[in-house]
N, C-alpha and C positions, 0 to 999 in steps of 0.2 A: 321684409324688403331689403335691408342691408345684410341680412344672414346669408344671403344667396350671392351677394356680390363678393368677388375677391377683394381682398385688402389692397389699397392702393399704395404706391410707391411712398414711403415717409410716413405712413401709418403704422406699419408693423403689426404687432400682435394686438394693439390696443384696439384697432378697428374690429377685430373679430370678437372681442370682449364686449361689445355694445349690446346691451339686453333688447329683445324685441318688444318686450311689455313696456308700455308707456309709463306706467307706475314705477317699474323698476329703474326705467331710465331716470326718472325725476329724483329717486333716491340716489342714485349713482351720482347725478349732478350735485345734490346736495353734499353728499359725502365728499366728492371731489373739491367743492368749494370750501369745506371746513378745512380740508388738506393744505389747499393753497393758501387759505387764511392763516393757518399756523406756520406755514413755510415763510409767509410774509412778515408774521409777527417775529419769527426768529431772525430772519435777515434784518429787520429794522433794529432788533435789539442788539445785534452784533455790529451794526453800522451806527449806532448811537453813541456819541461821545461820552455823554453823561453815563450811560449804562456801562460802558467801557471802563471809565474811570471808577465808578462805584465797584465794579467786579474786580478790577486791579487792586483798589484799596483793600478790599475783604481778603484777596489773596495774600497780601503784603501783612496784613495783620495777622493771619494764620501763620505765615512764615516767621514773624517775630515772636509771635506767642510760642511756637515750637522752640525757635532758637533761644527764647529767654529761659525756657524750661529746662533745655539741654544745659546752659551755662550754669544755671541755678543748681542744677543736680551736681556738675563737676565741681563747682564751688564749695558746695556743701560737703561733698566727699573728701576735697583736699583739706578743708577746715578741719573735719573730724580727723584726717591723719595728722595733721599738723598739731592739732590738740592732744592726740595721743603722744606724738614725739615730745611736745613741751612737757606733758606730764611725766613721761619717762626721764626726761632730762632733769625736771624738778625733783623728782625722787631720787635719782643719783646725787645730785647735788646736796640734798638732805641727808643721804647716807654718808656722803663725803664730809659734810660738815659735822656730822655724830662723830664719825672717825676722827676728825681733827680734835674735836672737843675731848675725846678720850686721850689723845696723845698729849694735848695740851695740859690735861689734868694730871697725867703721869709725870710730863716734865715739872709742872709746877709743885707736885708732890715731892719729887726728888729735889728740886731747888729748896723747898722748906726744910727737907731733911738736911741739906748739906748747910744751909744757913743756921739751923739749930746745933748741929755739930760744930760749926765754926764757931758759934757764940760761946757753946760749952768749952770749947777749946781755950777760946781767949779768956773766958772767966776763970778757968782753972790755972791758967799760967799766971795769973796776977797774983 
């Protein structure tokens, strides 16, 4: 019946796609109802404030988690670099202290020799 009629204005290609078989028409209607139901559910979810808040909360959690991971990574990297610098500085200070101990020991040794020479000179002079 409808396959021989031209499509009316406003119906477009959809009118030409209507099946002739009643069973096919029933299946087509079921499929269309399912698609409309899914579309209504999607629109309802988009317009539902609780759903929107939940989705926003989840997005924010993901962003915070990602940012926390980045910051932790940067801080860990900087801490490692600072730790290496501190170890290097401590090693330099230790080497410097060792060098100063050697110099101090030499000066102390010379002082002891000079005191011994002076004491010897004073004792012989008497």
